[in-house]
Residue frames as qw, qx, qy, qz and C-alpha x, y, z in Angstrom:
[[0.667, -0.389, 0.612, 0.169, 107.53, 146.01, 186.68],
 [0.302, 0.551, -0.603, -0.492, 109.51, 145.24, 183.52],
 [0.937, 0.130, -0.104, -0.308, 108.61, 142.10, 181.62],
 [0.948, 0.029, -0.102, 0.299, 112.19, 140.83, 181.61],
 [0.088, -0.917, 0.384, -0.068, 115.44, 141.87, 183.18],
 [0.694, 0.384, -0.587, 0.160, 118.77, 140.10, 182.93],
 [0.261, 0.302, -0.743, 0.537, 120.42, 138.21, 185.80],
 [0.666, -0.459, -0.158, -0.566, 117.18, 137.20, 187.51],
 [0.862, -0.244, -0.416, 0.157, 118.74, 134.28, 189.45],
 [0.485, 0.137, -0.349, 0.790, 121.52, 136.53, 190.75],
 [0.233, -0.424, 0.047, -0.874, 119.03, 139.24, 191.75],
 [0.792, -0.414, -0.306, -0.329, 116.95, 136.62, 193.60],
 [0.781, -0.115, -0.422, 0.446, 120.00, 135.38, 195.49],
 [0.231, 0.257, -0.244, 0.906, 121.02, 138.92, 196.44],
 [0.480, -0.457, -0.111, -0.740, 117.48, 139.76, 197.56],
 [0.853, -0.336, -0.391, -0.079, 117.27, 136.57, 199.61],
 [0.642, 0.006, -0.410, 0.648, 120.64, 137.11, 201.31],
 [0.018, -0.358, 0.139, -0.923, 119.70, 140.70, 202.16],
 [0.654, -0.432, -0.174, -0.596, 116.36, 139.61, 203.64],
 [0.848, -0.207, -0.455, 0.175, 117.90, 136.68, 205.54],
 [0.436, 0.127, -0.372, 0.810, 120.35, 139.12, 207.13],
 [0.216, -0.363, 0.028, -0.906, 117.64, 141.70, 207.91],
 [0.675, -0.272, 0.114, -0.677, 114.92, 139.46, 209.31],
 [0.478, -0.265, 0.824, -0.151, 116.25, 135.91, 209.46],
 [0.110, 0.085, -0.887, -0.441, 115.73, 132.88, 207.27],
 [0.025, 0.391, 0.908, -0.146, 112.51, 131.62, 208.91],
 [0.145, 0.667, 0.387, -0.620, 110.81, 135.02, 208.77],
 [0.135, 0.458, -0.448, -0.756, 111.59, 135.53, 205.08],
 [0.716, 0.376, 0.541, -0.230, 109.03, 134.38, 202.53],
 [0.516, 0.195, 0.607, 0.572, 109.38, 133.59, 198.85],
 [0.169, 0.866, 0.431, 0.191, 106.95, 136.43, 198.12],
 [0.279, -0.914, 0.082, 0.283, 109.24, 138.89, 199.93],
 [0.551, -0.306, 0.533, 0.564, 112.28, 137.64, 198.05],
 [0.422, 0.492, 0.614, 0.451, 110.50, 137.95, 194.71],
 [0.011, 0.960, 0.279, 0.023, 109.25, 141.44, 195.53],
 [0.403, -0.777, 0.247, 0.416, 112.71, 142.61, 196.62],
 [0.501, -0.130, 0.632, 0.577, 114.18, 141.23, 193.38],
 [0.313, 0.452, -0.144, -0.823, 111.49, 142.94, 191.31],
 [0.296, 0.056, -0.845, -0.442, 109.94, 139.75, 189.96],
 [0.751, -0.256, -0.107, -0.599, 106.77, 137.76, 190.50],
 [0.658, -0.353, 0.620, -0.239, 106.48, 134.73, 192.74],
 [0.921, 0.312, 0.224, -0.060, 106.03, 132.51, 189.70],
 [0.501, 0.763, -0.369, 0.172, 109.29, 133.86, 188.26],
 [0.349, -0.623, 0.651, -0.257, 111.00, 132.89, 191.50],
 [0.808, -0.067, 0.560, -0.172, 109.76, 129.32, 191.07],
 [0.790, 0.606, -0.092, -0.018, 111.03, 129.21, 187.48],
 [0.341, 0.715, -0.537, 0.290, 114.55, 129.58, 188.89],
 [0.018, 0.300, -0.829, 0.473, 114.41, 127.93, 192.32],
 [0.465, -0.331, -0.797, -0.198, 112.19, 125.22, 193.80],
 [0.507, -0.784, -0.357, 0.008, 112.12, 126.91, 197.24],
 [0.076, -0.946, 0.244, -0.197, 114.07, 129.32, 199.42],
 [0.794, -0.449, 0.377, 0.162, 116.31, 126.52, 200.70],
 [0.806, 0.375, 0.254, 0.382, 117.69, 126.14, 197.21],
 [0.179, 0.938, -0.085, 0.284, 118.90, 129.74, 197.38],
 [0.569, -0.748, 0.340, 0.020, 121.21, 128.81, 200.23],
 [0.728, -0.204, 0.559, 0.341, 123.15, 126.43, 198.00],
 [0.588, 0.800, 0.118, -0.025, 122.90, 128.40, 194.76],
 [0.322, 0.848, -0.413, 0.082, 126.27, 128.25, 193.06],
 [0.646, -0.536, 0.541, -0.046, 127.73, 125.48, 195.22],
 [0.895, 0.232, 0.343, 0.164, 128.13, 123.11, 192.26],
 [0.497, 0.817, -0.078, 0.282, 129.93, 125.79, 190.27],
 [0.251, -0.840, 0.439, -0.199, 132.18, 126.66, 193.21],
 [0.817, -0.289, 0.499, 0.018, 133.04, 122.99, 193.83],
 [0.830, 0.464, 0.217, 0.220, 133.82, 122.43, 190.15],
 [0.292, 0.891, -0.206, 0.281, 136.04, 125.51, 189.93],
 [0.478, -0.713, 0.497, -0.128, 137.94, 124.56, 193.09],
 [0.882, -0.050, 0.459, 0.094, 138.48, 121.00, 191.83],
 [0.703, 0.660, 0.087, 0.251, 139.64, 122.21, 188.41],
 [0.040, 0.911, -0.333, 0.241, 142.09, 124.65, 189.96],
 [0.650, -0.526, 0.545, -0.054, 143.52, 121.97, 192.24],
 [0.889, 0.207, 0.384, 0.140, 143.78, 119.49, 189.36],
 [0.572, 0.765, 0.016, 0.295, 145.56, 122.07, 187.18],
 [0.368, -0.869, 0.329, 0.044, 148.14, 122.94, 189.84],
 [0.400, 0.623, -0.672, -0.013, 151.70, 121.94, 188.94],
 [0.876, -0.084, -0.474, -0.017, 152.57, 118.33, 189.74],
 [0.562, 0.073, -0.529, 0.631, 155.20, 119.44, 192.24],
 [0.276, -0.579, 0.042, -0.766, 152.84, 121.80, 194.09],
 [0.030, 0.025, -0.833, 0.551, 152.43, 121.24, 197.80],
 [0.076, -0.566, -0.821, -0.001, 148.90, 120.54, 199.07],
 [0.081, -0.708, -0.300, 0.634, 148.64, 124.15, 200.25],
 [0.014, -0.365, 0.433, 0.824, 149.77, 125.46, 196.86],
 [0.037, -0.246, -0.873, -0.421, 147.23, 123.22, 195.11],
 [0.078, -0.696, -0.668, 0.251, 144.42, 124.52, 197.32],
 [0.079, -0.621, 0.009, 0.780, 145.60, 128.08, 196.67],
 [0.009, -0.094, 0.677, 0.730, 145.42, 127.39, 192.93],
 [0.074, -0.492, -0.854, -0.150, 141.86, 126.13, 193.36],
 [0.112, -0.738, -0.436, 0.502, 140.85, 129.19, 195.35],
 [0.073, -0.451, 0.289, 0.841, 142.44, 131.50, 192.80],
 [0.008, -0.159, -0.811, -0.563, 140.61, 129.75, 189.96],
 [0.108, -0.639, -0.760, 0.059, 137.27, 130.02, 191.78],
 [0.127, -0.717, -0.249, 0.638, 137.68, 133.66, 192.81],
 [0.071, -0.296, 0.466, 0.831, 138.73, 134.69, 189.32],
 [0.064, -0.234, -0.838, -0.488, 135.89, 132.85, 187.60],
 [0.107, -0.615, -0.752, 0.212, 133.07, 133.80, 189.96],
 [0.143, 0.607, 0.253, 0.740, 133.44, 137.54, 189.55],
 [0.043, 0.247, -0.376, 0.892, 132.86, 140.53, 191.80],
 [0.620, -0.344, -0.140, -0.691, 129.14, 139.97, 192.46],
 [0.871, -0.205, -0.446, -0.003, 129.79, 136.54, 193.96],
 [0.521, 0.120, -0.480, 0.695, 132.72, 137.83, 196.00],
 [0.209, -0.364, 0.168, -0.892, 130.52, 140.56, 197.48],
 [0.781, -0.317, -0.208, -0.497, 127.91, 137.99, 198.56],
 [0.704, 0.109, -0.663, 0.231, 130.39, 135.52, 200.02],
 [0.121, 0.185, -0.625, 0.749, 130.85, 137.21, 203.42],
 [0.569, -0.142, 0.125, -0.800, 127.07, 137.52, 203.89]]
């Protein structure tokens, strides 16, 4: 196992989502998530306090991006147009990796 690899939090989230889909949330352990991500259990805990935190990883960022996009919509935008601006801002900023995880 390499001493350090980039994007550890993202790899942990992807590993967790994959395992939750395969075997369910309750049956998935932190040790399994860490192993799937190629890190140690202690590395997992450097990034997340527990597996529940993985379920909400990125929610603050998503909420902020949505709010910024809505706030930056033109003053004459309809509510639907403002929400569309928020969604466009979030989807552009989050990138392809986040978009791939969203349906899961």
